[in-house]
N, C-alpha and C positions, 0 to 999 in steps of 0.2 A: 788701727793700723798696727802691723806686726813688723818686727825688725830682728836681725841677728847682729849682735855686737861682739867685739873681741876685747876682752879685758884680762890682763894678767896671764896671757897665754891660753886662755880658755874662751869658748864661744858660748854665748847666752842668747836664748830666744826670749824676747821681751815684748810686752804690749804696754800701752799706757796704763798707769795706775798699778802696775805690777811691783812687788817688792822682791828683790833678789839679794842673795848672799854672794859677795864676791871677795876676792883676795883683799887683804888689808890695804887701805889707801891712807895717805897722809891728809886726812880731812876731818874736820870736827863735825859733830851732829848739827844739822841745820844749814850746812854749806851746800851751795849749788855745785853740781859737777856736770861736765860735758864729755861725752864719749864720741870721739871722732872716727874711730875705726869701726865703721858700719859696713858689714858685709852684704846685707840684703835688707830691702824694705819691700814688703808685700811680694810682688813678683819681679821686682827689679833687682838684678844681681850684679855686683861690682866685680872688677877684676884687678886687684883683689878687694879694693874698697870702693864705695860709692863716693863720687866727688861732691863736696858741699853738704853731705848728709850728716846730721848730728842727732844724738839722742841725749836729752837733758834729764837730769835726775837730782834728787835731794838726799843727802846723807841722813839716815835716821839714827843709826847707832853703830859704834865700834864695840867689838867684844871678842870673846873666845867661844868656840863651839864646845859641846860637851866632850868629856874625856873619852878617848877610845883606848882599849886595852890591847897591848901587843905582847904575845907570849913567845918567848924563845925557848925551844925545847929540843934536846938531843935525845934520841932514843937510846935506851939502855944506859943512861947516865943520869941518875936521879938527882945528883948534886948540882946540875947546871940549869935548873928551872929559873927563869927570870921573868919578871913582869915589869913592863915599862908602860908609861902613859904618855899621851900626846894631845895637846889642845891647839887646834889651828886657829889663828886670829882671823877675823873676818870684818867686813864692813857691810852693813845692811843699807841698801839704796832703794828708794822709791822712784820709779820712772815717771816723770811728769809730762814730757812732751817728746814726740818724734818728728823731727824736721826733715822733710824730703829733699830740700836743697834745690 
């Protein structure tokens, strides 16, 4: 069974037993989590969400992604080269069950 869920302003296409990286949630590893904002299950489409449909998951780990490099550069100005880094926090979730409602 396939589903599209909305978490943290982003949409994710999920199946059972998938592991997804989502925006950081206030949950500890091993906690169960329920996603109520289900946009679509198989061919059923909600407007905007499906009534009574939920997607259940289990938090695997919280962490930070690898560092990305950001270069700020102004042409013809050698003294203003800057390098900044950023690590986005995430929560890794395993989808355990998709309830049709």
